[in-house]
Structures are given as C-alpha cells and as structure tokens.
C-alpha positions in Angstrom: -13.5 -19.3 -28.9 -13.0 -17.1 -25.8 -10.3 -19.5 -24.7 -8.3 -19.3 -27.9 -4.5 -19.7 -27.4 -3.3 -17.4 -30.2 -2.9 -13.7 -30.3 -5.8 -11.3 -29.7 -5.4 -8.2 -32.0 -7.2 -5.0 -31.4 -7.0 -3.0 -34.6 -7.6 0.7 -35.2 -8.3 1.7 -31.7 -8.0 4.9 -29.6 -5.8 4.0 -26.6 -6.7 5.5 -23.3 -4.3 7.3 -21.0 -5.3 8.4 -17.4 -3.9 11.9 -18.0 -6.7 12.6 -20.5 -4.8 12.0 -23.7 -5.6 9.4 -26.3 -3.5 7.8 -29.0 -5.7 7.2 -32.1 -5.1 4.8 -35.0 -3.3 2.2 -32.7 -3.2 -1.6 -32.6 -2.9 -3.6 -29.4 -1.5 -7.1 -29.4 -2.4 -9.5 -26.5 -0.9 -12.9 -25.9 -0.6 -15.0 -22.8 -2.7 -12.7 -20.7 -0.3 -9.8 -21.2 -0.2 -6.8 -23.6 2.7 -7.6 -25.9 2.7 -4.7 -28.2 1.1 -1.2 -28.7 2.0 0.4 -32.0 0.5 2.4 -34.9 -2.1 0.3 -36.6 -0.3 0.2 -40.0 2.8 -1.4 -38.2 0.9 -4.4 -36.9 -0.3 -6.8 -39.6 -2.9 -9.5 -38.9 -1.2 -12.9 -38.8 -2.7 -16.4 -39.5 -4.4 -17.5 -36.3 -5.0 -14.0 -34.8 -8.4 -13.1 -33.4 -8.9 -9.6 -34.9 -11.1 -7.2 -33.1 -12.1 -4.4 -35.5 -12.3 -1.4 -33.1 -13.0 1.1 -35.9 -11.6 4.0 -33.8 -13.3 3.0 -30.5 -11.7 3.6 -27.2 -9.6 0.9 -25.5 -9.1 1.3 -21.7 -8.0 -0.7 -18.7 -10.7 -2.8 -17.2 -12.4 -1.4 -14.1 -11.8 -2.6 -10.6 -14.6 -2.8 -8.0 -12.4 -2.6 -5.0 -15.1 -3.5 -2.4 -18.3 -5.4 -3.3 -21.0 -7.7 -2.0 -21.9 -9.6 -5.1 -24.3 -11.9 -3.2 -25.4 -9.9 -0.2 -26.0 -6.7 -2.2 -28.7 -8.6 -4.1 -30.3 -10.1 -0.9 -31.5 -6.7 0.5 -31.7 -4.1 -2.2 -31.2 -0.6 -0.9 -34.8 0.8 -1.2 -35.8 3.8 0.8 -37.3 1.8 3.7 -34.1 -0.1 4.2 -31.9 3.0 3.9 -33.9 4.8 6.6 -33.4 2.0 9.2 -30.8 2.7 11.9 -27.4 1.1 11.1 -27.7 -1.6 13.8 -31.2 -2.7 12.5 -29.9 -2.9 9.0 -27.0 -5.0 10.2 -29.4 -7.4 12.1 -31.6 -7.7 9.0 -28.6 -8.5 6.8 -27.3 -11.1 9.3 -30.7 -12.8 9.4 -31.0 -13.1 5.6 -27.4 -14.1 5.1 -27.9 -17.1 7.4 -30.5 -18.5 5.0 -28.4 -18.5 1.8 -27.4 -21.9 0.6 -24.3 -22.7 -1.4 -26.5 -23.2 -4.5 -27.9 -19.7 -3.9 -24.4 -18.2 -3.5 -23.3 -19.7 -6.8 -26.3 -18.5 -8.8 -26.2 -15.0 -7.4 -22.4 -14.7 -7.9 -22.6 -15.9 -11.5 -25.2 -13.3 -12.3 -23.5 -10.5 -10.5 -20.1 -11.4 -12.1 -21.7 -11.5 -15.6 -23.3 -8.1 -14.9 -20.0 -6.7 -13.8 -18.3 -7.9 -16.9 -21.0 -6.2 -19.1 -20.2 -3.0 -17.2 -16.5 -3.2 -18.0 -15.4 -4.5 -14.6 -12.6 -7.0 -14.8 -11.7 -7.4 -11.1 -13.9 -7.5 -8.1 -12.8 -7.6 -4.4 -15.7 -9.5 -2.7 -16.9 -9.6 0.9 -19.3 -12.6 1.4 -21.6 -13.2 4.4 -23.0 -16.7 4.6 -23.1 -19.7 7.1 -21.3 -22.3 5.0 -18.1 -20.5 4.4 -16.2 -23.3 2.7 -19.1 -24.0 0.4 -19.8 -20.4 -0.3 -16.3 -19.3 -1.2 -15.8 -22.4 -3.4 -19.1 -21.6 -5.1 -17.9 -18.1 -5.8 -14.7 -19.3 -7.2 -16.6 -21.6 -9.6 -18.9 -18.9 -10.6 -16.2 -16.3 -11.3 -14.2 -18.8 -13.4 -17.3 -19.9 -15.3 -17.9 -16.4 -16.6 -14.3 -15.2 -16.6 -14.2 -12.6 -14.0 -11.0 -11.9 -11.9 -12.0 -12.2 -8.3 -10.6 -11.7 -4.8 -13.0 -13.1 -2.2 -13.3 -13.3 1.5 -15.8 -14.0 4.3 -17.1 -11.2 6.5 -16.4 -13.1 9.7 -17.6 -11.5 13.0 -17.9 -12.4 16.7 -21.6 -11.8 17.1 -22.4 -15.6 17.2 -19.6 -16.4 19.6 -15.9 -17.2 19.5 -16.3 -20.8 18.5 -18.4 -19.9 15.4 -16.0 -17.1 14.5 -13.0 -19.4 14.6 -14.7 -22.0 12.5 -15.6 -19.4 9.9 -12.0 -18.1 9.9 -10.6 -21.6 9.6 -12.7 -22.2 6.5 -11.8 -18.8 5.0 -8.0 -19.4 5.7 -8.2 -22.8 4.1 -9.7 -21.3 0.9 -7.1 -18.5 0.9 -4.3 -21.0 1.3 -5.5 -23.1 -1.7 -6.0 -20.0 -3.9 -2.9 -18.0 -2.9 -1.4 -18.2 -6.4 -4.5 -19.0 -8.5 -4.4 -17.2 -11.9 -7.9 -15.7 -11.7 -9.4 -16.2 -8.2 -7.5 -15.3 -5.0 -8.6 -15.8 -1.4 -8.4 -13.1 1.2 -9.1 -13.2 4.9 -12.2 -11.2 5.8 -13.8 -9.7 8.8 -16.9 -7.6 9.1 -15.9 -4.5 11.0 -14.2 -3.4 14.2 -17.4 -3.1 16.2 -18.5 -6.7 15.5 -15.2 -8.4 16.2 -13.4 -9.2 19.5 -9.6 -8.7 19.9 -8.9 -12.4 19.9 -10.5 -12.9 16.5 -8.8 -9.8 15.0 -5.4 -10.8 16.4 -5.7 -14.3 14.8 -6.7 -12.8 11.5 -3.6 -10.6 11.6 -1.3 -13.5 12.3 -2.9 -15.7 9.6 -2.7 -12.9 7.0 1.1 -12.6 7.7 1.6 -16.3 7.8 -0.2 -17.0 4.5 0.8 -13.7 2.9 -2.8 -13.0 1.8 -4.8 -9.8 1.9 -7.4 -8.9 4.5 -10.8 -7.3 3.5 -12.9 -5.5 6.0 -15.1 -2.4 6.7 -13.1 0.4 8.2 -15.0 2.9 10.4 -18.2 1.8 8.7 -20.4 4.3 10.5 -20.8 6.2 13.8 -22.1 3.1 15.4 -18.8 1.3 14.6 -16.9 4.3 16.1 -18.9 4.6 19.3 -19.2 0.9 20.0 -15.5 0.3 19.4 -14.6 3.2 21.7 -17.0 2.1 24.4 -15.7 -1.5 24.4 -12.0 -1.1 23.7 -11.2 2.5 24.7 -9.9 3.3 21.2 -11.2 4.6 17.9 -11.4 2.2 15.0 -8.2 3.0 13.1 -5.9 3.0 16.2 -7.5 -0.2 17.4 -6.9 -2.0 14.1 -3.4 -0.6 13.8 -2.5 -1.9 17.3 -3.7 -5.4 16.3 -1.5 -5.3 13.1 -4.4 -5.1 10.6 -3.3 -2.0 8.7 -0.6 -2.3 6.1 0.0 -3.3 2.4 -2.1 -6.4 2.7 -5.2 -4.5 4.0 -8.1 -3.6 1.7 -10.4 -1.4 3.8 -13.9 -0.6 2.6 -16.0 2.5 3.3 -13.9 4.6 5.8 -16.9 6.8 6.6 -15.9 7.9 10.1 -12.3 9.1 10.1 -10.3 12.1 11.2 -7.3 13.7 9.5 -4.7 11.9 11.8 -6.3 8.6 11.0 -6.2 9.2 7.3 -2.5 10.1 7.7 -1.9 6.8 9.5 -3.6 4.9 6.7 -1.3 6.5 4.3 1.8 5.7 6.4 0.8 2.0 6.6 0.1 1.8 2.9 -3.5 0.5 3.6 -5.7 0.5 0.5 -9.0 2.3 1.1 -12.0 1.6 -1.1 -14.5 4.5 -1.1 -18.2 4.0 -1.7 -19.0 7.6 -2.4 -22.8 7.1 -2.8 -23.0 5.4 0.6 -21.8 8.4 2.4 -24.8 10.3 1.0 -27.5 7.7 1.3 -26.6 5.4 4.3 -25.1 7.6 7.0 -25.7 10.8 8.9 -22.8 13.0 10.0 -19.8 14.4 8.2 -18.3 13.3 4.9 -14.7 12.1 5.5 -13.8 12.4 1.8 -11.8 15.5 2.2 -9.5 14.1 4.9 -9.0 11.0 2.8 -8.4 12.6 -0.6 -5.9 15.1 0.8 -3.8 12.4 2.5 -4.2 9.0 0.9 -2.8 7.8 -2.4 -3.9 4.2 -2.2 -7.6 4.8 -3.0 -10.2 3.3 -5.3 -14.0 3.1 -5.8 -16.2 0.2 -4.7 -19.9 -0.4 -5.2 -20.6 -2.2 -1.9 -22.6 -4.5 -4.2 -25.1 -1.8 -5.1 -25.2 0.0 -8.5 -22.2 0.5 -10.7 -18.8 2.1 -10.6 -20.2 4.7 -12.9 -22.7 5.6 -10.2 -19.9 5.8 -7.7 -17.9 8.1 -10.0 -20.8 10.5 -10.3 -21.2 10.6 -6.5 -17.4 11.1 -6.1 -17.6 14.0 -8.6 -20.1 15.7 -6.4 -18.0 15.3 -3.3 -14.7 16.4 -5.0 -16.4 19.5 -6.5 -17.6 20.5 -3.1 -14.1 20.1 -1.6 -12.4 21.9 -4.6 -14.8 24.9 -4.3 -13.6 25.3 -0.7 -10.1 25.6 -2.1 -8.8 22.4 -0.7 -8.3 20.2 -3.7 -6.7 21.6 -6.9 -7.5 19.1 -9.7 -10.9 17.5 -9.9 -10.3 15.5 -13.1 -7.0 13.9 -12.0 -8.6 13.0 -8.6 -11.4 11.2 -10.4 -9.0 9.5 -12.7 -7.0 8.3 -9.8 -10.1 6.9 -8.0 -11.4 5.1 -11.1 -8.2 3.9 -12.7 -4.8 4.6 -11.2 -5.5 3.7 -7.5 -7.3 0.5 -8.4 -4.5 -0.4 -10.8 -2.0 -0.3 -7.9 -4.3 -2.7 -6.0 -4.5 -5.1 -8.9 -0.8 -5.0 -9.3 -0.3 -5.8 -5.6 -2.7 -8.7 -5.9 -1.7 -10.3 -9.2 1.9 -9.2 -9.6 1.8 -7.6 -13.1 1.6 -3.9 -14.1 -2.0 -2.9 -14.4 -4.2 0.1 -15.3 -2.5 1.1 -18.5 -2.7 0.0 -22.1 1.0 -0.4 -22.4 3.4 -3.3 -23.3 3.9 -5.6 -20.3 0.7 -4.7 -18.6 -2.0 -7.2 -17.6 -4.5 -7.7 -20.5 -7.6 -6.8 -18.6 -9.2 -4.4 -21.1 -12.4 -2.8 -22.2 -13.4 -1.6 -25.7 -16.0 1.1 -25.3 -18.6 2.1 -27.9 -17.1 5.5 -28.0 -14.9 7.3 -30.5 -13.3 10.0 -28.4 -12.7 13.5 -29.9 -9.3 14.8 -29.1 -7.1 17.8 -29.9 -5.1 16.8 -33.0 -1.8 18.3 -31.7 -1.8 17.2 -28.1 -4.1 14.2 -28.1 -6.0 15.7 -25.2 -9.6 14.6 -24.9 -11.6 16.8 -22.4 -13.1 14.8 -19.5 -12.1 11.4 -20.9 -13.1 9.8 -17.6 -16.6 11.1 -18.0 -16.8 9.6 -21.5 -16.0 6.2 -20.0 -18.9 6.6 -17.5 -21.4 7.4 -20.3 -20.3 4.9 -23.0 -21.7 1.4 -23.4 -19.2 -1.5 -23.1 -18.6 -3.3 -26.4 -15.9 -5.8 -25.5 -14.5 -7.0 -22.1 -11.2 -8.8 -22.0 -9.9 -10.5 -18.9 -6.5 -12.1 -18.7 -6.3 -11.8 -22.4 -9.5 -13.7 -23.1 -12.7 -12.2 -24.5 -15.6 -12.4 -22.1 -18.0 -9.9 -23.6 -18.2 -9.4 -27.4 -20.2 -6.5 -28.9 -22.2 -6.3 -25.6 -22.9 -10.0 -25.4 -21.6 -12.3 -22.7 -19.7 -15.2 -24.3 -20.3 -18.8 -23.4 -23.3 -18.3 -21.2 -26.8 -16.8 -21.7 -27.2 -13.7 -19.6 -30.9 -14.1 -19.3 -30.5 -17.6 -18.0 -28.1 -16.3 -15.4 -30.6 -13.6 -14.4 -33.4 -16.2 -14.2 -31.3 -18.5 -11.9 -30.4 -15.5 -9.7 -34.1 -14.5 -9.4 -35.0 -18.0 -8.4 -32.3 -18.0 -5.8 -33.5 -14.7 -4.4 -37.1 -15.9 -4.2 -35.9 -19.0 -2.3 -34.0 -16.9 0.3 -36.8 -14.4 0.6 -39.3 -17.1 1.1 -37.2 -18.6 3.9 -36.8 -15.2 5.5 -40.5 -14.4 5.1 -39.5 -10.9 3.8 -43.0 -10.4 2.4 -44.7 -10.9 5.7 
C-alpha cells in the first residue's frame, strides 16, 4: 500500500511555513513524488483511487534532513561519559579498531534500524559517512537498507590515509564506483567521502577532488573536526584546515562539510564564498571538544548551513543545543533573530542541500516541491488574522511524528513503520552490535 501509484491526499491540515505562519484548513495533493496542489480543503474533493490521510487539523511540514550522520558507526561506540572524556586521538583509534570488524551483514542490519528510527523521527533525508573495511559491500548494503524502509540517502565512505596509500586508493576506487552507479538514482545517491584533513595525505585529497569534478558527485568530510585536526594539519602541511582543503579544490558547491569546530572568521567567510555546505552538530561542540565555540563566526557569515546528528541522538536534540548557542550569541548583541536562525538551521538550509542533491525544490509545502513530508501529532495555535504561530519550530521539536512521507510514498503511518516490523529491525541491529562487540572484546 505504501507503493500505491495514485494520488496521496492530505485533508484538513495546517500547512507549515518557515516564517512561523501556518495555513489551516488546507489540503495537499501528492502525485509522482511531487506536491501537485495546495489549496483550501473544501476545494479539493477526494477522487476514486485516492489515498486520503485525515489530518484533522494536524501540522504538515517538510521532512527533516540529517545533513551529517554516522548511521552505523554512531551505534558501534555510543557516546557514554567514559568515551567522551577520552582524548580525540584515542577516540579515533578506538573507532577505527571497531569499524574494521564490521561485516557487510552488520552494516545492513545497523543501517536498516537507524534508517527506520530516522523515519519515525520525521527525517526523510540522511547524508551518511560510513567507516568499514569492505567499502563496496558496505555502501551496497546501505543502499539496500535505505530502499527497503524508504529513506532518502546520500552515502559515502570515510576514507583516510592511516593504513597507507594503497589501501586508501582501493577504498576510494570502491567509493567512486558506487557513486558512479548511483549518480542519478531516485532515492540513494553516492558521494565521495574522506575522514578529515589530519588523517589524509595530499595525494589522496587531490584524487578525491578530481574524481568529484569528473563524476559530478558531492564530497562528504569532517571539516576542522577538532584542535587535533587543526594542529596536525598545520604541523604536516604548513596550513590550517580550510586553506589546505581550499588549495586542493575540495571546497565548493559539491562539498558537504561536517562539524566545523575549529574555524576563524576568515575561514567562515571563505566557506561562504565557495558555497560549501556546512553541517553543524551543535551538541558535539559542548560534549566532545574543549576550546572555543565557532558557532558565532559560522552563523554570522554562512548561509548554507544545516544540522546533523553525527549519528548520535536526534535533530530535535541538536536544535535544543543550537538554541543554547544562538541565545548566547544574541545576548552579546551579535545575532538579531534567534527564531529565524533556528528555522534556517532546521529547515531552510537543509532544503537547499536537498535541492542541490535531488534537483527539485524542497523544504516547503508548496506546489512543485519534493513530496518529502511529515504530519505531526500537533494542532498549532495561531493568530486568526496573521496565521502567526509563536515558536512553530519548537512545536516541531516537541511533537510526535504521525506520518512520514518520502518521495510521495507513505513510510510511517500513525507512528508505525510500514512494511517492516520495527522491533524486528531493532533485534537484528542488537545482534549485529553484539557480534561486533564480541569481535572487538569491548567488554574485556
């Protein structure tokens, strides 16, 4: 039923707008993966063959975008206090050791569960950064998993030079082959990935830059991940992270840069000039790293911004952490509009990324836009004259997801995943984790 070919008709809904206004008593017609009509409910009759969704006044909003995630690796080493207190280099070594032990079967089980969980949280697109040994098998497993539950996915491998140039080239070849075959796929796209500046040699990064241009596919990477990234890059290459990646051709409209935790104002300006998309993990700044918070430099200069979970927690968690950071900046008099900044981070910025990746307008409930939508269990109160609903973004963060629609197809209906049992997926993921942890002897 989720793969029906007729119209999907959302009746009597409140339509979200990023400026804080809502339009109540509306109907939304979806067909062929695109929103075909948005009109007052009384003007849109139900036709034979329609799948009618009785929204009963509930809020309909664009699907959320997790613009930098680790669907698999985020489950392998959950961020407990002991892990968070480790030095960055030790965390990296532990993550590398465990990632080597993940089989293709494990990748598929963990991705399916994480993708299903994302859909139940209202996420319709995830930009993934995978670390594993069998790159071809792992990326193919992620594609199968995403398609099986109906999540839109952009996936890449976090290639690095720490195991030598031969291994790095082999990983990159497998990643590029996947990206080549999925360049125009309707739901799953391949990107070229690398871990971070401080773990990659110039030859590898130059090759990634050339391949990205040749294949016209995105690159996904950690940008100025931490102070270790900054100091190691400078010691080895005589440059800070942003100038180095810029000189190698890795900044630009195809770049999706995660974290950006160690930047100065000039570097943020350069990211803006090159139209690099930056994914902020606002919680990570406060839990993973010491030192300064770069959010002010980024928010004052960059337009192409979104929130990413890094594979831990939810986008709602990230929004709360971003709120704390934005309030601090605003109280210092440097940022005028808190609510519009949060709306941009959660909705407008990620919508531009989705449009870049899939070629259709996104992030609005308007005719012609991509039909990636969420119906929330929330009936927003609004001023009858203006339609303004105070802190509408906050209502999204607090409201349960009732329906999730991706590419015009229902994936979650009244809180339940369609086509697959969520508990079965959770059980399979648990078994995969136990296999990996047993190999890694994490309990010893």
